[in-house]
TIVODREN-103708 format. One record per residue: residue in one letter; x, y, z of N, C-alpha, C in turn. Coordinates in nm, 2 decimals, decimal comma. Each point is the difference from the previous one (the first is absolute). Layout:
NODE   res    neast   nnorth      nup   caeast   canorth     caup    ceast   cnorth      cup
NODE     A        X        Y        Z        X         Y        Z        X        Y        Z
...
//
This chain:
NODE   res    neast   nnorth      nup   caeast   canorth     caup    ceast   cnorth      cup
NODE     M    -5,24     1,22    -0,78     0,14     -0,01     0,06     0,09    -0,07    -0,10
NODE     A     0,12     0,06    -0,01     0,09     -0,05    -0,10     0,12    -0,07     0,07
NODE     L     0,09    -0,06    -0,07     0,11     -0,07     0,05     0,10     0,10     0,06
NODE     K    -0,02     0,12    -0,04     0,09      0,11     0,05     0,00     0,01     0,16
NODE     D    -0,13    -0,02     0,05    -0,01      0,00     0,15     0,07    -0,12     0,06
NODE     Y    -0,01    -0,11    -0,07     0,06     -0,12     0,05     0,16     0,02     0,00
NODE     N     0,05     0,05    -0,11     0,14      0,01    -0,01     0,06     0,11     0,09
NODE     N    -0,08     0,11     0,02     0,05      0,10     0,09     0,01    -0,04     0,15
NODE     K    -0,08    -0,10     0,04    -0,01     -0,05     0,14     0,11    -0,10     0,03
NODE     R     0,07    -0,05    -0,11     0,10     -0,11     0,03     0,14     0,04    -0,03
NODE     K     0,09    -0,07     0,08     0,15      0,02    -0,02     0,05    -0,13    -0,06
NODE     F     0,01    -0,01    -0,13     0,03     -0,12    -0,07     0,14    -0,06     0,02
NODE     D     0,08     0,09     0,06     0,14     -0,05     0,03     0,00    -0,08     0,13
NODE     E    -0,12     0,01     0,07    -0,01     -0,07     0,13    -0,10    -0,11     0,01
NODE     T    -0,11     0,02    -0,08    -0,11     -0,10     0,00     0,01    -0,09    -0,13
NODE     A    -0,04    -0,13     0,02     0,00     -0,09    -0,12    -0,13     0,01    -0,07
NODE     E    -0,09     0,09     0,03    -0,13      0,02    -0,07     0,03     0,03    -0,15
NODE     P    -0,09    -0,04    -0,09     0,03      0,03    -0,14    -0,02     0,15    -0,03
NODE     K     0,07     0,05    -0,10    -0,01      0,14    -0,04    -0,13     0,01    -0,08
NODE     G    -0,06     0,12     0,01    -0,13      0,02    -0,06     0,00     0,01    -0,15
NODE     K    -0,04    -0,11    -0,07    -0,01      0,00    -0,14    -0,14    -0,07    -0,04
NODE     A    -0,06     0,05    -0,10    -0,13     -0,05    -0,04     0,02    -0,13    -0,09
NODE     K    -0,08    -0,10     0,03     0,01     -0,13    -0,08    -0,14    -0,05     0,00
NODE     K    -0,03    -0,10    -0,09    -0,13     -0,06    -0,01     0,00    -0,15    -0,01
NODE     S    -0,10    -0,07     0,05    -0,01     -0,14    -0,02    -0,04    -0,03    -0,14
NODE     K     0,05    -0,12    -0,05    -0,03     -0,03    -0,14    -0,14    -0,03    -0,02
NODE     D    -0,06    -0,08     0,09    -0,14     -0,05    -0,02    -0,09     0,07     0,10
NODE     Q    -0,03    -0,07     0,11    -0,10      0,05     0,10     0,07     0,10     0,10
NODE     L    -0,08     0,09     0,05     0,05      0,09     0,10     0,03    -0,07     0,13
NODE     I     0,10     0,04     0,07     0,03     -0,07     0,13    -0,04     0,08     0,12
NODE     F    -0,01    -0,07     0,11    -0,02      0,07     0,13     0,11    -0,07     0,10
NODE     V     0,03     0,07     0,10     0,09     -0,05     0,11    -0,04     0,06     0,13
NODE     V     0,01    -0,08     0,11    -0,02      0,05     0,13     0,13    -0,03     0,08
NODE     Q     0,06     0,11     0,05     0,13     -0,02     0,08    -0,03     0,03     0,14
NODE     R     0,06    -0,09     0,09    -0,01      0,02     0,14     0,12     0,08     0,04
NODE     H    -0,02     0,11     0,07     0,11      0,09     0,02     0,00     0,05     0,15
NODE     A     0,11    -0,04     0,07     0,02      0,04     0,13     0,09     0,12     0,00
NODE     A    -0,07     0,12     0,00     0,07      0,13     0,00    -0,01     0,05     0,15
NODE     S    -0,03     0,13     0,01    -0,02      0,05     0,14    -0,12    -0,08     0,06
NODE     R    -0,10    -0,04    -0,08    -0,10     -0,09     0,04    -0,02    -0,10    -0,11
NODE     L    -0,05    -0,12     0,04    -0,03     -0,11    -0,10    -0,12     0,04    -0,08
NODE     H     0,01    -0,01    -0,13    -0,12      0,02    -0,09     0,02    -0,08    -0,12
NODE     Y    -0,10     0,00    -0,09     0,01     -0,07    -0,12    -0,01     0,10    -0,12
NODE     D     0,08    -0,02    -0,10    -0,01      0,09    -0,12    -0,07    -0,07    -0,11
NODE     F    -0,11     0,05    -0,04    -0,08     -0,06    -0,10     0,02     0,08    -0,13
NODE     R     0,05    -0,07    -0,11     0,04      0,06    -0,12    -0,07    -0,06    -0,12
NODE     L    -0,05     0,09    -0,09    -0,06     -0,04    -0,13     0,07     0,06    -0,11
NODE     E     0,04    -0,08    -0,10     0,07      0,05    -0,12    -0,10     0,08    -0,09
NODE     M     0,04     0,13    -0,03    -0,07      0,08    -0,10     0,10     0,10    -0,06
NODE     E     0,00     0,02    -0,13     0,08      0,09    -0,07     0,15    -0,02     0,03
NODE     G     0,04    -0,13     0,01     0,14     -0,03     0,01     0,06     0,03     0,14
NODE     V    -0,09     0,03     0,10     0,05      0,02     0,14    -0,10    -0,08     0,09
NODE     L     0,04    -0,01     0,13    -0,09     -0,06     0,10    -0,07     0,10     0,08
NODE     K    -0,13     0,02    -0,02    -0,08      0,09     0,08     0,00    -0,06     0,14
NODE     S     0,02     0,07     0,10     0,03     -0,06     0,14    -0,08     0,06     0,11
NODE     W    -0,04    -0,09     0,09    -0,08      0,04     0,12     0,06    -0,07     0,12
NODE     A     0,02     0,07     0,11     0,05     -0,06     0,12    -0,13    -0,04     0,08
NODE     V    -0,01    -0,13     0,03    -0,11     -0,06     0,08     0,04    -0,04     0,13
NODE     P    -0,02     0,08     0,11     0,05     -0,03     0,13    -0,04    -0,14     0,05
NODE     K    -0,12    -0,04    -0,01    -0,04     -0,13     0,05     0,01    -0,12    -0,10
NODE     G     0,05     0,04    -0,12     0,01     -0,11    -0,10    -0,13    -0,03    -0,07
NODE     P     0,00    -0,05    -0,12    -0,12     -0,03    -0,07    -0,08    -0,12     0,06
NODE     S    -0,13     0,00    -0,02    -0,08     -0,10     0,06    -0,09    -0,07    -0,10
NODE     L    -0,03    -0,13     0,02    -0,10     -0,07    -0,08    -0,14     0,00     0,05
NODE     D    -0,01     0,08     0,12    -0,13      0,01     0,06    -0,08     0,13    -0,05
NODE     P    -0,11    -0,02    -0,07    -0,07      0,12    -0,06    -0,04     0,10     0,11
NODE     K    -0,01    -0,05     0,13    -0,04      0,10     0,11     0,11     0,10     0,03
NODE     D     0,12    -0,04    -0,03     0,12      0,09     0,03     0,01     0,11    -0,11
NODE     K     0,01     0,12     0,05     0,03      0,11    -0,09     0,14     0,05     0,04
NODE     R     0,10    -0,04    -0,07     0,14      0,03     0,03     0,04     0,14    -0,05
NODE     L     0,05     0,08     0,09     0,05      0,13    -0,04     0,12    -0,02    -0,08
NODE     A     0,01     0,07    -0,12     0,11     -0,01    -0,09     0,04     0,14    -0,04
NODE     M     0,12     0,04     0,05     0,05      0,14    -0,03     0,08     0,00    -0,13
NODE     M    -0,04     0,07    -0,10     0,07      0,01    -0,13     0,14     0,06     0,02
NODE     V     0,10    -0,06    -0,05     0,14      0,06     0,02     0,05     0,02    -0,15
NODE     E     0,13     0,04     0,00     0,06      0,03    -0,14     0,00    -0,13    -0,08
NODE     D     0,00     0,02    -0,14     0,01     -0,11    -0,09     0,14    -0,07     0,02
NODE     H     0,00    -0,13    -0,01     0,13     -0,07     0,01     0,03    -0,06    -0,14
NODE     P     0,13    -0,02    -0,03     0,04     -0,05    -0,13    -0,05    -0,15    -0,01
NODE     Y    -0,02    -0,04    -0,13    -0,05     -0,14    -0,03     0,09    -0,10     0,07
NODE     D     0,13     0,02     0,00     0,10     -0,10     0,05    -0,01    -0,02     0,15
NODE     Y    -0,07     0,09     0,07    -0,02     -0,01     0,14    -0,08    -0,12     0,04
NODE     K    -0,07    -0,06    -0,10    -0,08     -0,12     0,02     0,07    -0,12     0,06
NODE     D     0,14     0,00    -0,03     0,08     -0,11     0,05     0,08     0,04     0,12
NODE     F    -0,01     0,12     0,05     0,09      0,05     0,10    -0,03    -0,07     0,14
NODE     E     0,11    -0,06     0,05    -0,01     -0,05     0,14     0,14     0,03     0,06
NODE     G     0,00     0,03     0,13     0,13      0,02     0,07    -0,01     0,12     0,10
NODE     N     0,12     0,05     0,03     0,01      0,10     0,11     0,02     0,14    -0,06
NODE     I    -0,08     0,09     0,05     0,03      0,15    -0,04     0,07     0,05     0,12
NODE     P     0,13     0,05    -0,02     0,08      0,04     0,12    -0,05     0,12     0,07
NODE     E     0,03     0,00     0,13    -0,04      0,11     0,09     0,05     0,13    -0,07
NODE     G    -0,08     0,11     0,03     0,03      0,13    -0,06    -0,06     0,02    -0,14
NODE     N    -0,06    -0,11    -0,06    -0,06      0,01    -0,13    -0,15     0,00     0,02
NODE     Y    -0,07     0,05    -0,10    -0,15      0,01     0,00    -0,05    -0,15     0,00
NODE     G    -0,09    -0,02     0,09    -0,06     -0,13     0,01     0,09    -0,11     0,06
NODE     A     0,10     0,05     0,08     0,10     -0,10     0,06    -0,06    -0,11     0,07
NODE     G     0,05    -0,12    -0,03    -0,05     -0,12     0,07     0,01    -0,12    -0,09
NODE     Q    -0,09    -0,10     0,01     0,01     -0,13    -0,08    -0,12    -0,01    -0,08
NODE     V     0,01    -0,05    -0,13    -0,10     -0,01    -0,09     0,00    -0,14    -0,06
NODE     E    -0,12    -0,06    -0,01    -0,02     -0,13    -0,07    -0,12    -0,01    -0,08
NODE     V     0,00    -0,08    -0,11    -0,12     -0,01    -0,08    -0,09    -0,10     0,07
NODE     W    -0,12     0,05     0,03    -0,10     -0,08     0,08    -0,10    -0,07    -0,10
NODE     D    -0,03     0,06    -0,11    -0,08     -0,06    -0,11     0,02     0,07    -0,13
NODE     S    -0,02    -0,07    -0,11     0,01      0,06    -0,13    -0,08    -0,08    -0,10
NODE     G    -0,02     0,06    -0,12    -0,08     -0,07    -0,10    -0,04     0,10    -0,11
NODE     T    -0,11    -0,03    -0,07    -0,05      0,09    -0,10    -0,13     0,05     0,04
NODE     Y    -0,05     0,10    -0,07    -0,13      0,06     0,03    -0,06     0,06    -0,13
NODE     E    -0,13     0,02     0,01    -0,07      0,07    -0,11    -0,12     0,07     0,05
NODE     P    -0,05     0,10    -0,07    -0,12      0,07     0,05    -0,12    -0,09     0,00
NODE     L    -0,09     0,03     0,09    -0,13     -0,09     0,02    -0,09     0,03    -0,12
NODE     D     0,00     0,12    -0,05    -0,09      0,03    -0,11     0,05    -0,06    -0,13
NODE     D    -0,07    -0,11    -0,04     0,05     -0,06    -0,13    -0,09     0,05    -0,12
NODE     T    -0,08     0,10     0,03    -0,09      0,05    -0,11     0,07     0,13    -0,06
NODE     S     0,10     0,05     0,07     0,06      0,12    -0,05     0,07    -0,02    -0,14
NODE     K    -0,01     0,11    -0,08     0,06     -0,01    -0,13     0,15     0,04     0,01
NODE     L     0,04     0,05     0,11     0,13      0,05     0,02     0,09    -0,12     0,03
NODE     S     0,14     0,02    -0,02     0,09     -0,11     0,04     0,00    -0,01     0,15
NODE     D     0,04    -0,12     0,05     0,00     -0,02     0,15     0,07     0,12     0,07
NODE     E     0,11     0,04    -0,05     0,08      0,10     0,07    -0,07     0,14    -0,01
NODE     K    -0,06     0,03    -0,11    -0,07      0,13    -0,02    -0,12     0,00     0,09
NODE     E    -0,07    -0,11     0,01    -0,12     -0,01     0,09     0,04     0,02     0,15
NODE     L     0,11    -0,06     0,04     0,05      0,01     0,14     0,05     0,15     0,03
NODE     L     0,06     0,06    -0,10     0,04      0,14     0,02    -0,12     0,09     0,01
NODE     K    -0,10    -0,03    -0,08    -0,12      0,08     0,01    -0,07    -0,01     0,14
NODE     E     0,00    -0,12     0,05    -0,06     -0,03     0,13     0,09     0,06     0,11
NODE     L     0,13     0,00    -0,02     0,09      0,06     0,10    -0,03     0,15     0,01
NODE     K    -0,01     0,06    -0,11    -0,03      0,14    -0,01    -0,13     0,04     0,07
NODE     A    -0,10    -0,09    -0,02    -0,13      0,02     0,06    -0,01    -0,04     0,15
NODE     G     0,11    -0,06     0,05     0,01     -0,03     0,14    -0,08    -0,13     0,04
NODE     S    -0,02    -0,09    -0,10    -0,07     -0,13     0,03     0,05    -0,10    -0,10
NODE     I     0,09    -0,09     0,05     0,06     -0,11    -0,08    -0,05    -0,13     0,04
NODE     K    -0,06    -0,07    -0,10    -0,05     -0,14     0,03     0,08    -0,10    -0,09
NODE     F     0,05    -0,10     0,07     0,09     -0,09    -0,08     0,00    -0,14     0,06
NODE     T     0,05    -0,10    -0,08     0,01     -0,14     0,04     0,15    -0,03     0,02
NODE     L     0,03    -0,06     0,11     0,14     -0,04     0,03     0,02    -0,15    -0,02
NODE     H     0,11    -0,03    -0,06     0,04     -0,14    -0,02     0,13    -0,02     0,07
NODE     G     0,00    -0,01     0,14     0,12     -0,02     0,07     0,01    -0,13     0,07
NODE     K     0,10    -0,03     0,08     0,01     -0,12     0,07    -0,09     0,00     0,12
NODE     K    -0,01     0,12     0,07    -0,08      0,02     0,12    -0,12     0,08    -0,03
NODE     L     0,01     0,11    -0,08    -0,11      0,09    -0,03    -0,06    -0,04    -0,13
NODE     K    -0,13    -0,04     0,00    -0,06     -0,05    -0,12    -0,15     0,06     0,00
NODE     G    -0,04     0,02    -0,13    -0,14      0,05    -0,01    -0,01     0,15    -0,01
NODE     E    -0,13     0,05     0,02    -0,03      0,14    -0,02     0,03     0,09     0,12
NODE     F     0,06     0,12    -0,03     0,03      0,10     0,10    -0,03     0,13    -0,06
NODE     A    -0,01     0,10     0,09    -0,02      0,14    -0,04     0,09     0,09     0,09
NODE     L     0,04     0,11    -0,06     0,07      0,11     0,07    -0,09     0,12    -0,02
NODE     F    -0,04     0,06     0,11    -0,08      0,12    -0,01     0,07     0,12     0,07
NODE     K     0,00     0,11    -0,07     0,06      0,12     0,06    -0,10     0,06     0,10
NODE     M     0,04     0,03     0,12    -0,09      0,05     0,10    -0,03     0,14    -0,02
NODE     K    -0,13     0,04     0,00    -0,04      0,14    -0,01     0,02     0,07     0,13
NODE     N     0,03     0,13    -0,01     0,01      0,08     0,12     0,11    -0,05     0,10
NODE     A     0,10    -0,08    -0,05     0,11     -0,04     0,08     0,13     0,05    -0,06
NODE     E     0,11    -0,04     0,05     0,12      0,04    -0,06     0,00    -0,04    -0,15
NODE     N     0,07     0,08    -0,08     0,01     -0,02    -0,15     0,04    -0,14    -0,04
NODE     N     0,09    -0,06     0,08     0,05     -0,13    -0,04    -0,06    -0,12     0,08
NODE     A    -0,11     0,03     0,07    -0,06     -0,11     0,08    -0,11    -0,08    -0,09
NODE     W     0,03    -0,13    -0,01    -0,09     -0,09    -0,07    -0,04    -0,11     0,09
NODE     L    -0,10    -0,08    -0,05    -0,04     -0,13     0,08     0,02    -0,12    -0,10
NODE     L     0,06    -0,10     0,05     0,02     -0,13    -0,08    -0,10    -0,10     0,06
NODE     I    -0,09    -0,04    -0,09    -0,11     -0,09     0,04    -0,01    -0,12    -0,09
NODE     K    -0,03    -0,12     0,07    -0,02     -0,12    -0,07    -0,15    -0,02    -0,04
NODE     H    -0,03    -0,03    -0,12    -0,14     -0,03    -0,04    -0,04    -0,14     0,05
NODE     K    -0,13    -0,02     0,02    -0,05     -0,13     0,04     0,01    -0,09    -0,13
NODE     D     0,08    -0,11     0,01     0,01     -0,09    -0,11     0,05    -0,14     0,06
NODE     D     0,03    -0,09    -0,09     0,04     -0,13     0,05     0,14     0,00     0,08
NODE     F     0,07     0,11    -0,02     0,13      0,00     0,07     0,00     0,08     0,13
NODE     A    -0,12     0,05     0,04    -0,01      0,08     0,12     0,01    -0,09     0,12
NODE     E     0,06     0,05     0,11     0,02     -0,08     0,12    -0,04     0,09     0,12
NODE     D    -0,06    -0,06     0,10    -0,03      0,07     0,13     0,13     0,02     0,08
NODE     Q     0,00     0,12     0,07     0,11      0,03     0,10     0,14    -0,04    -0,06
NODE     Y     0,03     0,07    -0,11     0,13     -0,03    -0,06     0,11     0,10     0,06
NODE     D     0,12    -0,06     0,03     0,11      0,08     0,06     0,12    -0,02    -0,09
NODE     A     0,05     0,10    -0,06     0,12     -0,01    -0,09     0,12    -0,06     0,08
NODE     E     0,01     0,04     0,12     0,12     -0,04     0,08    -0,01    -0,16     0,03
NODE     E    -0,12    -0,05     0,01    -0,01     -0,14     0,02     0,03    -0,08    -0,13
NODE     N     0,01     0,07    -0,11     0,02     -0,06    -0,13     0,14     0,04    -0,06
NODE     T     0,09     0,01     0,10     0,14      0,03    -0,03     0,09    -0,12     0,02
NODE     S     0,10    -0,02    -0,08     0,09     -0,11     0,01     0,07    -0,01     0,14
NODE     P     0,01    -0,11     0,06     0,07     -0,01     0,13     0,15     0,03    -0,02
NODE     K     0,05    -0,01    -0,12     0,14      0,03    -0,03     0,02     0,15    -0,03
NODE     S    -0,10     0,08     0,02     0,00      0,14    -0,04     0,12     0,08     0,06
NODE     L     0,08     0,07    -0,09     0,11      0,08     0,04    -0,04     0,13     0,07
NODE     V    -0,12     0,04    -0,04    -0,06      0,12     0,06    -0,04    -0,03     0,15
NODE     T    -0,06    -0,11     0,02    -0,03     -0,04     0,14     0,13    -0,01     0,08
NODE     K     0,10    -0,06    -0,06     0,13     -0,02     0,07     0,06     0,14     0,03
NODE     F    -0,01     0,09    -0,09     0,05      0,14     0,01    -0,07     0,07     0,12
NODE     L    -0,14    -0,02     0,01    -0,08      0,06     0,10     0,04    -0,06     0,14
NODE     E     0,02    -0,13     0,00     0,04     -0,07     0,13     0,13     0,05     0,05
NODE     E     0,10     0,02    -0,09     0,13      0,04     0,03     0,00     0,15     0,05
NODE     K    -0,09     0,08    -0,06    -0,01      0,14     0,04    -0,06     0,01     0,14
NODE     K    -0,10    -0,09     0,03    -0,07     -0,01     0,13     0,10    -0,04     0,11
NODE     S     0,08    -0,10    -0,04     0,10     -0,05     0,09     0,11     0,10     0,04
NODE     L     0,04     0,08    -0,10     0,10      0,11     0,02    -0,06     0,10     0,09
NODE     K    -0,13     0,04    -0,02    -0,07      0,10     0,08    -0,01    -0,05     0,15
NODE     N    -0,03    -0,13     0,02    -0,01     -0,05     0,13     0,13     0,00     0,07
NODE     N     0,11    -0,04    -0,07     0,13      0,00     0,06     0,05     0,14     0,04
NODE     K    -0,04     0,10    -0,08     0,03      0,14     0,03    -0,07     0,04     0,13
NODE     K    -0,12    -0,04     0,02    -0,08      0,03     0,12     0,06    -0,06     0,12
NODE     K     0,05    -0,13    -0,01     0,06     -0,07     0,11     0,13     0,07     0,04
NODE     S     0,08     0,04    -0,10     0,13      0,06     0,03    -0,02     0,15     0,04
//
């Protein structure tokens, strides 16, 4: 997937989202998780590779519980600058709703015996449909894997936490969201408007 798909889906004269340009981190590769209240609330899980953010929509959000196999639908690549995007995507635009950064940090492949650079190793694993990596975030830490589901839709993957010191039982991303969250506020306002319409 190229940034062409990303650019074609957006009206940059209406949305504050960054234009699709490839860029790279100077040192370590970055990851970001964005909480996104669009037609439905979901989490966007993004890994930097080749100057873009490879992206998956995770309906239930990432989990630190190894028992959870979170469905992750691969979507179009996003530009590197999307890592900092927070705010409102206006009605009538692709992905309309509210976006906030839920977690971010750096990451690297789990395989430290590979002779390839981190990025090349990750791209090889992406192509093979099985990516194993370590996250260094504020909320998400430790070993994770993304597996492409066989005999499912082309873009269906599973995001799974490995058993390690950072694993937690019964983890819920929603319970680990800031009480000052603008996405939560947006959802509450939307619900309130809906209820008012029903009453009138």
